[in-house]
C-alpha positions in Angstrom: -5.1 23.4 -23.1 -3.7 20.5 -21.2 -1.5 21.1 -18.2 2.0 19.9 -19.1 2.9 19.2 -15.5 0.4 16.4 -15.1 0.9 12.7 -16.0 -1.5 10.3 -17.6 -3.1 9.7 -14.2 -3.9 13.4 -13.9 -1.7 13.9 -10.8 1.2 16.3 -10.5 4.5 14.9 -9.5 4.0 16.1 -5.9 0.6 14.6 -5.7 1.9 11.3 -7.1 4.7 11.3 -4.5 2.2 12.0 -1.7 -0.1 9.2 -2.9 2.8 6.8 -3.2 4.0 7.6 0.3 0.5 6.9 1.7 0.1 3.8 -0.4 3.4 2.4 1.0 2.3 3.1 4.6 -1.1 1.4 4.2 0.2 -1.5 2.2 2.9 -2.1 4.9 0.2 -2.1 7.6 -1.9 -4.5 5.6 1.1 -6.9 5.2 1.9 -6.8 8.9 -1.7 -7.5 9.9 -1.9 -10.4 7.3 1.3 -11.9 8.6 0.1 -11.6 12.2 -3.2 -13.2 11.3 -1.4 -16.1 9.6 0.9 -16.6 12.6 -2.0 -16.6 15.0 -4.0 -19.1 13.0 -0.9 -21.3 12.6 -0.4 -21.2 16.4 -4.0 -22.2 16.8 -4.1 -25.0 14.2 -0.8 -25.7 12.5 -1.2 -26.8 8.9 2.2 -28.6 8.7 
């Protein structure tokens, strides 16, 4: 019988919260690195 505490993804609420927390951290790091890369390229060769 299906576990009623699981969502469509198969994760419990606690597992989903842990995943979301890690996702936010890694996504934020990716955005910071991407912004830094764009600033460095713009300093090297401005496109405006």
